[in-house]
N, C-alpha and C positions, 0 to 999 in steps of 0.2 A: 504494500499501500504506500508504502513513504518514498519509494520508486517514481513507482507512479503520481504524487503529487508532482517530486521534483523532475520529473520529463514535462508534465503540464508550466511547471515553473516555467523553466527550460522554453518552453514554445512561448509563453506568452510573451518574455522577455525578451527572446530573437523576434517577436512581431511587433512589438512598440518600437527594437533597435531597429527596426530595417525601418518601420516607419518614419522616424524621426529626422533618419539620416536622407529619405529620399523625401519626406519636406522643404529639409533643409539646400538640399542636389538643385531641386527644382524651384521654390518660392524663395529662397535666402537668395543663392550663390547662379542661378538664373540662367544654369548647367546646359543647356538644352541647344538644339538645333530650329530653329523657325527656317521654314519654307515656305518663300512664296511667291506669284506670279507678280510681276512691276513691268513696267512700259517699256517700249522700243522700240528704238527707232529703226523699221525699215531700210530705210536710203540709207545707211548705214552698218545695223549688225545683219544678220542672218538671223529675223525673230519665227518666234512662233505666231503661227495665226489658230485666232479666237471664233467665235461668235457674239458675236455685240449684240447690243439692239440698236439691229437696221442697219451695220455695217459691222467690216472687222475688224478685231482688235489687235493689233499685235503689243505681242511681249515675249517676252525670257523669266529665265526662272533664277529665283539664287536663294544658296541657299550661308546662314550670317549666326550667326550666335548669337543665345537672346539676351546675355547681356551688355550686347553693342547694338543694340539699340534701340534707339530715345525709348522712352517713356513719351508715347500717344493715347489721348482715349478719339481715335473713331467718328465716337458717334456722336463728341463734341464741340469739336476741332478739325482742321486740316492736317493728315497727317501727312508730313512728306515720302515721298517714296522711299523705299529702302534700293542700298546701293554699295558698293564693294569701297571702301577705301584703299589707298595703296599701300599702309604699311596693317593691313590686316589677313595672315595672310590662312586666315581656318574660312576666309568669305571668300564663294566661290558664285560663280555667276554663269551659267549653261541655254545655250543659245542651242537652238536648230539646226541638224545638219540633215543634209541628205540622204543620210541612211536609214533613219529613223520613219516610221509609220505615222508623222503629224505629218500637215502640210506648217510648211516654210518662205519664207522671202528669201531671195539671195539676194539681198545686201548688195544696191549699185555699188555702192566707192569699197569694197570692200578690198 
């Protein structure tokens, strides 16, 4: 009986510690990636083509660490689009390539 109570205690303590570490990583440190589709200039880059309301929308994909994204409330204010700064090695912009099965622009000035 004592062994069973000890095992239950270890499981509960492990769950609490694991939850606390996850909470710290995701809510305090914001140590996770944000994936977004941001506007792209089809004259300069090879952009993905998305269906918009009435016209095609051109976008590129961006992957950026959450703690590098400025805090912004999109419901109350206009937020600047995400972009990779030159000194951000863990930020990645993905442009469309013809090998993919998605429609792309060619990028006239590439």
